[in-house]
N, C-alpha and C positions, 0 to 999 in steps of 0.2 A: 604090064606096062604101067596100066592103073595103079596097081597096089607099089609096088618101086618111088611112082611118081607121090604118092602118097604118103609116101615113107620121108621120100626125101625133104616135101613140102613140109613137114610132123619137124623135122631134125630144126629147119630153117625159122620154123616158127616160134617166138619164144615162148618160155612159163610164165603164165601172170604169177603165176606165186613165187616164183624164184627171182623177178624182177622183186616182188613186193620185200621179200627177205634181202635183196642185198642192197633195198635203200635202207632197211632199217639197219642193218649194219653199219653202212657209213655215214649213218645221222649217230650212231652210237659211237664209231672212231671220230666223229666231228668235233661233238661235246665234252666238254672237260668231265670226266667222272669225279664229282666231288659228295662222294661217300668217302667217310670219312675209316671205316672199317674196309674195305677194300681199296690195296695197292693200286696208283696207277703205276700202269707198267710201261709207260710211254716217259715218265717225269725222273723213271729210275737207269743210274747209272751200277748196271750189271757188272763192269772188270771191278771196281771200286767195291762191292756188294759183295762178290767173291773173296779180294783182298783183306776184306776185315775181317770174313768168315773164316780163313784158315791161315794169314800171317799176323794177323793183328794182333791174336794171342800171346802168339810165340814174342811180339815185340814189347809189352806188356809184362811177360816173363823176365825177360832179359833183361828191361830197367832196371830192374833191383839188384843188380850185380857193376850195371856202368857205373862210369865214372862222370862225375860233375862237368867235364867238356863235351865228352862223348852226348850226357841228357844236354846242353843248350844246344850243339850237333843236330842232335834226335828232332826237340820244338822247331828250331829254324827249317827243317828238312820235312818236315807237318805240316807247315802251316805253308810253307812254297807249293807241295802235294795238295793241298790242301786234305790232309791227311786225318787232320779237327776233327772230321765231322760226326756225330755223334748218330747220326738216322742212318739206318740202311734202306726201308722203304722207302718212299713216296707216296704218297694220300692226293698229291693236287700239283699242278703244276706251275711251275715259277710265273710270277707275277708281270707282266709284260714292261719293258722300259717305258717311262714317259716320253710321248711323242713331243718335242722342240714344235713352237711357234714359229710357223713360215712369217710370219708378222712383227718380231720382238718389241719393236716402237711401240704398234699398236696395242699390244698385250701392257707394256706399261703407264701409256697413257689412260685404260680401262683401269688399272688397278688406284692409279693417280683420281680420277673418279670419283671410284668408291666413296675415298676416304677426304670426309672436308675438314679441311685447312681450319685451325682454330683461330678463332680473331681476340685480335691485339685490341686490347683498352688500355686507353691514355688515360693515365692517374694525375694527370694536370690540365688545366684547361688552354682552349689553344686562343683563346682571345680574352683578356677582360676590359667593361669599358666604365665608367664612371657612372652613377647609377643618384648624384648626388639628391637628397630633401625626398628620397622613398620613404613611405609611410611602412614602420614595422608593426603590421598591425594582422592578425591571425582569420579578422574576419575581410579580409578585401583581398579581393585580385586583379592587382594592376599591372599584368605582362601577356602578351597575346601574339603570337606571332600567324599573321597572316600569309594563305594562300597564293598570293602576290610576292613573300618572301620578302614581305615587309614588318618588320617587328616595332608593336606602340608599349610604349612605357608609362604608366602614371605617375609622375613624380614632381609630389605639393599639389602646384594650381596647373601646372601641361601636363598634355602628352606629348611626348616627344615620338618620333619617328627613327629608325634605324634601318635602311637599305640592305640590304644581308647582300646583296647582287651588286650593289656599286661602293660598301661599305661607305656611306653616307647618311649623315643625321639631319632631322631638321624638325622644326615646330609645329605640331597642327594645330594646337590650341589653346588659349590659357583663360582663366576662369577669376572672378576675382575673388575675397574674402567671404563674401554673402554666402556664394553661390556653390564656392569649393570647398575642401580640396576633395582632389579627383577619389573618387570609391572605386571605379573598375572599368573596364575596357575589355572590349569586343567583338574581332572582325567576325565581318556577314560571309557568307561562304564562296561569294563572288570575289574578296581580296580586294576590293572597291570601295564599300563603306565601313563604317566604323561606328558602334555604339558605344558612347560615354557617361557611366553613372555616376554621380554626385551628389555631394554629400546633404544634397537641399531636396533632395527625392525627384529631383528630373535625369532623365536621358535624353542626351543628344544623341543625334545621326547623323555623321559627318560623311562626306565627299574625299576620297585621297585625295581620287588623284586634281580636282577639282578647288581642294583645300576649302570649298564651302560646306556652311553648318544648313542641311535640308529639313530639318525638322528636329520640335522638341516633343517629347514625350512629356505630359503631366494629366494630373488626378488623380491615379492610381496608384501611390505609393506616399505614404503621409511622412517619411524617415530617409536617412542614407541606402541606397541603391549600391549594396557591394558585392552582390554575384549576379550574373549572367551569360545565356548561353541561346545561340541559333540555332532554328530548325526551319530552313528555307528560310519563307521570308514571315517568321513568329521568332521575336523574341522576348525569352522569357530572359523576366525583371527578381530579382526576390532581396528584400528588406529586414529592415532592424525589428519591424513589430511582426516580424515571421509570414508575410502574406508572400503570395507568386503572382505574378499577374503573365496572362499572356497576350506578348501587344503583334496585331496585325498591321505593321508597316506601311501597307498598301492602302488602305482605306483611313478615313476621316477619326472614325470613331476604334482609337486601335484597341483597346480593351476587348477581348474575347472569350478570356478564360480567369478565375480567379480562383486560387487553389487555395486553403486554411487547414493548416498541418499543424505546425512549429507555435511553441508558444515564445520563441526567444528566436534570436537572429538568425536569417539564411546564409549561410558563408560558403556553399556549395551547391551547383547547376550544372548536370551534364547533362543531354540530350544521348538517347541511344544512336550508336548509327543506321538500325533501320529508320527513326525519326516516328517513332511511335511510344517510346517511352521516357518520361524524364525522371532523372534520379536527384533530388534536392536533400542536401544535408544544412543540421542546425545547430547552433551553440545550445539545445535542448536534447547534446546527443541522439539523438533521431535520425533517422533515412526514409524518405518516403517515395516511393515510389508510383509515378502518377502515368495511366496510361489513357491516352486520346479517344478511345473507342469506351472508358467508363466515366472518364472524369469531364463534366463540362458546367458548362456556367450556370447548368439547374441543380446538380450534384457536386459542387465546389467542394464539399468536407470528404467526397469517396475515392480517396489513395489506393490504389492497386496493395499493396502491401507498406505495412509500418514496421521497420525493424529496428529495437530497442537493444542490441547487443553491444555497445558500444554505451562506454564510461565517462565519454567525455566529448567535446565539439564535434562536429563531423564534417570537415573543407575540404579535403581531398577525395576526390572520385573520379574513376576513371573505366569507359566499359571497354570490355575485351576487344580487341579487331576480328582474334580468328574466330572466336567463339562466343556464338549468338547468348542473348540472355544472362551471360557471365559478367556480373559489375564487381571492382573492386573499391575498396573504401578504407579510413585510416583515419583513427584515432588522435586526438588531442594528447595533451602533455601528461596528462590524471590516469591516460588510456593507453597510447602507445602501441596498438596494436593493428593487422593492417587485415581484413577483414575480406570472403570471397565470397557472393551471394548466387544464389540463381534467381534472377528475374523473374521467372515465370513462377516457381514455389516459394520461394521468399526464404529458401531455406540456406542455412549457413554452412558455407561447402568445408571455411576452414577458416581458421585465426592462428595468426602470425606475430607474438611478443617483441618488436624490434628493441625493445630497451627506452627508447622518445619519443617527441614528439614526433608524428606523423604531418607534415605542413600540405607536401603534393604528388602525387601518381601518375606515371604516365607508362603506356606500354610500348614495346619495340613490336611496329608492325612486320619486324622481316624474320625475329625470333622470336621463342615462347619465353619471354624475359621481359620483368616489372620494373622500373626507376621510379624508387620514391626517395624524399627530401625532409630533411627532418631539422631538429633542432633540442637545445638541452640535452647532451650536451655538448657532441660533436660535431654539433649541426655541416652532416654531411647529407652525398649523396651516397643510394645503397643500390646497387644494381643488382637484381634477385631473376633465379632460372625459375620458371613455374612447369608444372606444377610443386616440384620439388621446393620451394621455396630455398632454397640451398644460397649463399650469399657466394656470389659471383667478383663484385670488386668493393670499394668504399671509394668516393671518390673527395678528396680533402681541401680546402682552400680558402673556403668563408668562416668569415671570423664571428657572425652572428646566423640565427637559427633563418635556413633556404624557406622563407615562405610562398614563393612563387617558380613556377617553372614551365615553361611551352616548349612543344617543337617544331623544328624546321618542316619546311611541306613537304620535303621526300622524304621525311622521316628518322633522316639519320642523328642531325644534331639537337642538340636542346641547350635551351638559353635556360640560367636559373637567377634568379636577384634575391638580396636578402638585404636584411635590415644595416650592413655595412658599407652599404650604400657604393654596392659595387654589384656588376651587367659581368656574368660570364658562363664562356659558350665551350660544349664538353662532345666531344666527337666520341659519345660513348654506345650508338645505336648502328654502326661499321660500317659501310661503304654505299650508296646508292646504287639502287639494284634499276636496270631497264625498263619502264615505264611501260605498260600497253596504253595503244591509244584509249584515250576515253569515248565514253558515248557522247552524243552530242547534245548533252542536257543543258537548258538552262536555269545558272544557280541565282542569277539577279533576281535580288528580293523585291527590285521596283519597277521590274521589267515590264508589271501590266500597267500602270501610270498611262503610257503611251498606246495604247491598245487602243481602240474603239469597243464601247460596250454597247 
């Protein structure tokens, strides 16, 4: 009994070694044999192989004596029966058929999102306004578009305002012959206050909403103020003698810094987006980069970089909005080049010959593109792809050199003014995107006037 019971229990108990061998065999059968020298039996058609080895040779021998009609019939029959296959052995399984998507509409939408549609660039201006008595002077800056969507332009002795939202025009101020003409205009970051540079070296600060003159900055310059730019409550001004002054408009003694580096008139001033560096261009063919941490009233001639690669006056300056420390500059008629600078090291990264005078530069905030305005001889606006600097489009229409350009608050429309006394608006930078809510920061340049000190 015990021996029989032991035998029966041994028969019923599975052998562990047999189970391991069975699992290995199952794995080999389930996986595909991808060795190119060992045929895969599961992928082979043995009937077709037997036919080709026995009858295929006879068909090839008889085809020589067959008539043309029989030959055609034989080929059609072979195609239908799939006899034209040449290989008998198969070394891998046939690929599986692609599985169709359960949601074809979703896959179509996904493919559409991957390919961005090409932007259409209008070749003509959307709107043209008259700009009588505008001064055709390379060293002045008479056009600026503020954050409140109001465009300011200096025409002779008067500053005109065009409200882009309501398409209405008003006059801000007019000066006499002893004070004017208007030599520069620049909106403060708040879009409410505007600085007006005059031919007699004075700078007036106006409140746009109340149409009142708030103060006049005197004593800093001795000649006309042709270039200005704001950095929060600091207004930087450049004059014909080459001096640059930082004015703090909140305090009585407004002159806080004086930069001496240019030998001739300052015609371009641009603060970097960080507010740390100021780029200046002059008629002496020089570009200076001033750093607030280096330059001060005690070291007024200590520029951060002095760039001397241009061979003509430098009026066009533009800081890149998507790459820190990248500055673009444009040279005058004897130069005609656009250069790119690393403002941290002072190195010239690239130089492109445009073939004409470069009057102004603007970056596209939504795409990696640069817009330049020119004079002599085409008087065109040119859109470039950055960094390849491949020309995308030329915008023609002005009959004189396009000295002034300014960008709308949404970054999509560009206003250009020229010596032909026209103001043109171009939808060159596409359509505005949904703006993210901005942080609650106070950009009011005069905010601290009403604070208790």
